[in-house]
C-alpha positions as CSV (number, residue, x, y, z in Angstrom):
1,M,0.0,0.0,0.0
2,D,1.3,3.5,-0.9
3,N,2.2,5.7,2.1
4,I,0.8,9.3,1.8
5,I,1.7,12.0,4.3
6,S,-0.2,15.3,4.2
7,L,2.3,18.2,4.5
8,D,0.0,21.3,4.0
9,K,-3.5,22.1,2.9
10,F,-5.0,25.5,2.3
11,E,-7.5,27.5,0.2
12,V,-6.5,30.1,-2.4
13,P,-8.3,33.4,-1.5
14,V,-9.0,34.4,-5.1
15,G,-10.6,31.5,-7.0
16,R,-11.2,29.4,-3.9
17,Q,-9.1,26.4,-5.2
18,Q,-8.1,24.0,-2.5
19,I,-4.4,23.1,-2.5
20,E,-2.9,20.1,-0.7
21,L,0.8,19.1,-0.6
22,Q,1.5,15.5,0.2
23,Q,4.6,13.2,0.3
24,I,3.9,9.9,-1.4
25,E,6.0,6.8,-1.1
26,Y,4.9,4.1,-3.5
27,A,4.7,0.5,-2.2
28,A,6.6,-0.6,-5.3
29,G,9.6,1.5,-4.2
30,G,11.4,4.4,-5.7
31,M,12.1,7.8,-4.3
32,P,9.5,9.7,-2.3
33,Q,7.7,12.3,-4.4
34,L,5.8,15.5,-3.7
35,R,2.2,15.3,-4.7
36,L,0.4,18.6,-5.4
37,R,-3.4,18.3,-5.5
38,I,-5.5,21.2,-6.7
39,R,-9.2,21.0,-6.3
40,E,-11.5,23.3,-8.3
41,G,-15.1,22.4,-7.5
42,S,-15.4,18.7,-8.4
43,R,-12.3,18.8,-10.7
44,F,-8.8,17.6,-9.4
45,T,-5.4,18.3,-10.9
46,V,-2.6,16.1,-9.5
47,F,1.1,16.5,-10.0
48,D,3.6,14.0,-8.6
49,I,7.1,15.5,-8.8
50,D,10.6,14.5,-7.9
51,P,12.8,16.4,-5.4
52,Q,14.8,18.2,-8.2
53,T,11.6,19.5,-9.9
54,A,10.1,20.5,-6.5
55,E,13.3,22.5,-5.8
56,R,13.3,24.3,-9.1
57,W,9.5,25.0,-8.8
58,G,10.0,26.3,-5.3
59,R,12.9,28.5,-6.1
60,S,11.0,30.0,-9.1
61,M,8.0,30.7,-6.8
62,L,10.1,32.2,-4.1
63,A,11.9,34.5,-6.6
64,W,8.5,35.7,-7.9
65,V,7.4,36.5,-4.3
66,Q,10.6,38.4,-3.6
67,A,10.2,40.4,-6.8
68,Q,6.6,41.3,-5.8
69,A,7.7,42.4,-2.4
70,A,10.5,44.5,-3.9
71,Q,8.0,46.3,-6.2
72,E,5.7,47.0,-3.2
73,R,8.6,48.6,-1.3
74,A,9.6,50.8,-4.3
């Protein structure tokens, strides 16, 4: 049986999508992956990503947030 650990769950204020981050470890083996679940009404979008992809995605998102904060201070 796959092992799924919930890491975070929240709702986006604009659009009301529900976001859940999970760690998934497959019973068949392999590296743990980060699962991103986005719920929009009755529709789900699911991404299972490896640690390298999660790191790149996270760095890109953080850079965007920092740019937005810099613009607000200017």
